[in-house]
C-alpha positions as CSV (number, residue, x, y, z in Angstrom):
1,M,6.4,5.7,19.5
2,I,3.0,6.4,18.6
3,M,0.2,3.9,17.9
4,V,-0.2,3.6,14.2
5,M,-3.8,2.4,12.9
6,P,-4.4,0.8,9.6
7,Q,-6.2,3.8,8.8
8,D,-3.3,6.0,9.3
9,I,-1.3,4.0,6.7
10,K,-4.2,3.8,4.4
11,D,-4.5,7.8,4.4
12,W,-0.7,8.1,3.8
13,I,-0.5,6.0,1.0
14,E,-3.6,7.4,-0.8
15,Q,-2.3,11.3,-0.4
16,G,1.0,10.1,-1.5
17,L,-0.1,8.0,-4.5
18,A,-2.8,10.1,-6.6
19,G,-5.9,7.8,-7.6
20,S,-4.6,5.0,-5.3
21,R,-7.1,2.6,-3.6
22,V,-5.8,0.9,-0.6
23,E,-7.5,-1.9,2.0
24,I,-5.1,-2.3,5.0
25,D,-5.5,-4.5,8.4
26,G,-3.3,-4.9,10.9
27,D,-2.5,-5.0,14.8
28,G,-0.8,-2.0,15.5
29,R,2.8,-3.3,14.6
30,H,2.3,-5.6,11.7
31,F,0.0,-4.6,8.7
32,H,-0.7,-6.2,5.2
33,A,-1.9,-3.6,2.7
34,T,-3.6,-4.1,-1.0
35,I,-2.7,-1.2,-3.1
36,V,-4.0,-0.6,-6.3
37,S,-2.5,2.5,-8.1
38,P,-1.9,3.7,-11.8
39,A,1.6,5.0,-10.7
40,F,2.0,1.2,-10.8
41,E,1.8,0.8,-14.7
42,G,5.0,-0.5,-16.6
43,K,7.0,-1.3,-13.0
44,S,8.2,-4.1,-11.7
45,A,7.1,-5.3,-8.0
46,V,10.2,-4.1,-6.6
47,Q,9.6,-0.7,-8.3
48,Q,6.0,-0.6,-6.9
49,H,7.0,-1.5,-3.4
50,Q,9.7,1.4,-3.9
51,L,6.9,3.9,-4.3
52,V,5.3,2.7,-1.4
53,Y,7.9,3.1,0.8
54,G,9.3,6.5,-0.9
55,V,5.7,7.7,0.3
56,L,6.1,6.2,3.6
57,G,9.1,7.5,4.0
58,D,10.7,7.7,7.7
59,K,7.4,6.1,9.3
60,M,8.9,3.0,8.0
61,K,11.5,3.6,10.6
62,S,9.7,4.7,13.4
63,D,6.0,4.3,13.4
64,I,5.2,1.1,10.8
65,H,7.2,-2.4,12.3
66,A,6.2,-4.4,9.7
67,L,4.4,-3.9,6.0
68,S,3.9,-6.6,3.9
69,M,2.0,-5.3,0.6
70,R,0.4,-6.6,-2.4
71,T,0.5,-4.0,-5.2
72,L,-1.6,-4.0,-8.5
73,T,-2.5,-1.7,-11.4
74,P,-5.8,-0.9,-12.0
75,E,-6.4,-3.5,-14.9
76,Q,-4.4,-6.0,-12.5
77,W,-6.9,-5.4,-9.8
78,E,-10.1,-5.7,-12.6
79,Q,-8.6,-9.1,-13.5
80,H,-8.5,-10.2,-10.0
81,Q,-11.9,-8.8,-9.1
82,R,-13.4,-10.8,-12.3
83,G,-11.5,-13.8,-11.4
84,Q,-13.3,-14.0,-7.9
85,T,-16.8,-13.8,-9.1
């Protein structure tokens, strides 16, 4: 089993979801990602997560032990950012 780094997962997601922005941290087994993508527009949270799992494919079975994620549309991200200033 290869050691997966947060940057690997970030790259895989950003390559698979055009225009996405990913922030990720983790310890090599457990990861947490915040993913902002226009592909999430009009989709439920479950559908958004399914998109990400689809991009990661078999890596979720073999290389990534656990991934928790927060998915947002660009509009939701902007609202979130304004709320924190």
